[in-house]
N, C-alpha and C positions, 0 to 999 in steps of 0.2 A: 480478370478485372472484373470486379462485381460491383454492382450502384447498390446503394443504399437508402433509402427514405427514413430521415429524422424524424424520432417521433417527437408530436406534437399534441396536443391536447386531441380528444378522441381518433388517433390513429397510432399503428404499430407498424415497426419498423419491420421490413422483410430486407432478402439479399436473394438477389435472381446474376444468374451466371450470365454472360455476355451475350450469348444465342437463347437463355430468354428474354431480356430485356428485349433485345432487336424484334423477335417478334410481336410482344405486344406494343412494342413504339409502331410497327408496319401496321397492327388492328385499329390504331390509336386513332379517333377521329379528331381534325381540327376544335381545338377548345376541350375539348373531352379530356378531364383527369385519367388517371391512371386506376383509382379508387373507381369513376365509372363507367371503363371500357370493363374491369373484371366485373362489377355487375350488373352490366349490358351483358356481359359472356355468359355470364355463371349464375345468375338468376339474385334476386334480391330475400328470395324463399327461407325456409325455417332450414340451419344446418342440418338437423335430426331427426327428418320426417317422419319416420317412424319409431321415434324415442318410445313413445307412450305406450305402443304396442311390444315395443322388445319391454318395457319394465313391466305390463302388466302379465309378460311370461310368467314372471315369478313370483305372480300373488295368487 
């Protein structure tokens, strides 16, 4: 069974296995959204922190 988050303004749909959903749900604090959990666990920083260096290597 897959769990789906439906698209609304400013969100993206993802599919998770039962195992992944259970792991995320177990880590989620009371009142915390799954988005908040993911940001807390993985950070809010630049998705491509070395992109400037990578691009500069081609110049």
